[in-house]
C-alpha positions, 0 to 999 in steps of 0.5 A, a space after each residue: 850765778 851758774 859757774 859755767 859763767 864767765 866773771 867780769 874781769 875787775 881791777 879796783 884802784 882805791 885810795 884807802 878812804 874808809 869808803 874805799 875799803 867799804 867798796 872794796 868788801 862791796 866788790 869782793 862780795 860779787 860772784 859775778 867778777 873776778 878781782 885780779 889786783 888792787 892798788 892804792 893811791 896815798 891820797 885820802 890813806 897813808 898808803 901802806 896801812 890801806 893796803 894792809 887792810 885790802 890784803 886782810 879783806 881779801 883773806 877773809 872774803 877769797 879762796 885765792 890770792 889777789 896781790 895789792 901794790 901801792 902808788 908812789 903818786 902825789 897830788 897837787 892837793 892833800 887831803 887833810 891829815 886827820 881823814 888819812 889817818 882815820 882808816 888805821 881804825 879798821 886795821 884794829 877791828 878784833 877780825 883784823 887785828 891778829 891776822 899775821 899769814 896773808 896769802 894775798 901778797 903785796 906787789 914789788 912792782 909800783 902800782 902803775 908798773 902793776 897796774 900794766 902788768 895786770 892789763 897786758 897779761 889779762 886774757 879779756 878787757 878789764 872793768 877798771 874801778 877808781 874810787 880815788 885820784 885818777 894819778 896812778 892810771 893817768 901814770 901807767 896809760 901814759 907809760 904804756 898807751 897799749 892798755 887802752 885795749 885791755 879796759 873795757 870800762 872805767 868806773 870813777 866816782 869823782 866830780 861834781 857837775 850840777 851840785 857843790 862841791 866838797 872841798 873846804 879851804 880857805 882859798 876856794 869856792 868849794 866847787 869841786 870834788 876831792 878825788 878831782 881836786 887831788 890832780 885836776 890836771 890828771 883828770 883832765 888828761 883822763 877825760 881827753 884820751 876818749 876812754 870808755 869813761 863813766 863817771 859817779 859823781 857827788 850829784 848820785 852820791 848824794 842820794 845815797 847817805 849813811 844814814 842810822 836807817 840803814 845802820 839799824 838794818 845792817 845791824 839787824 843782820 848781824 849773824 853773818 860776818 860780813 855785815 859784823 865787819 860793814 857794819 863796823 865800818 859804816 860805824 867808824 864814819 858816823 862823825 867821820 865828817 862834822 854833821 854841820 858841814 856836810 853828811 857821809 854819803 856812800 861815795 864809793 860803795 855807790 860807785 863800785 855797785 855799777 860794775 854790776 847793777 848798772 840797772 838800777 842807775 841814769 846816767 846822760 853823756 855830758 861834755 865837761 872841762 876840769 877848771 885847773 886853777 884858783 879859786 876852782 880848780 878841780 871843778 867839774 863842769 859842763 862844757 858844750 861845744 868844747 868838752 870832752 864827752 863822759 858818761 854822768 852819772 845822775 841818779 840811783 834808784 835808793 831803795 834796791 841800792 841799800 836792799 842790795 847793800 844788805 844783800 851783798 852783806 848776808 854772807 860769812 867769810 870763806 875758810 881754808 
């Protein structure tokens, strides 16, 4: 990258799952972007653990600090506790375990207030990357509508439009995706705001499972420290979700890749509505004539995407 080029400013709003942290690692590897802040929503994680991992990833990858904030948001439908606890494993990795003095601060502001501060203080519009539920962003937008003017795009891993969802409960019909199901009311509000919103739903992420072929290729470049860390993160996803149910996919990693590699994605404008009640609460469905227009990613050039992940992982940690 030419040093004279202005980097795209990016804010990452995640919910602490292993794929969220891998998405953070990918963003940190992007020379074209400047990460201005990170917020953690306690959805697919226990936020304190995920914030710690986030700060440590930033310490390994960037020469300057990036603040991290924790959200107090609570969803109507909680993620399973066993899923929420798993990301703490990452803090036990050898690369992270003994890290104590971190330059990236944990903000004293609640995440919605932190988002408002970071966006209003940005000299140029920000690409807002959202890999968990949208509740914290919606809270910020309702508190301070002026931040709409500081958002150039929102890229959200969310929804299942023309494919089956990934919510499995006794009372649900299975047509919803978890990031939307966690707080379907906020999701519906967000799509109604006429924001520059792109969603990356299961329709697209289903094309990029975590395969052993990919893991072997990542392991083959183990001489790079980022590849080592990424390999460990990917490895613990193998038994996260029972294979008889559904495979682990590159949900959040695919979504954040869109910020720099939109050229390898296909998308279309679709009128969407989000169901608010059981048995399909959180379902993201087409509603011609009365829905909200949203840019929906439908596909990705899979081989180019996998190659991009491998290329971005051929890096070492910074030394300050």
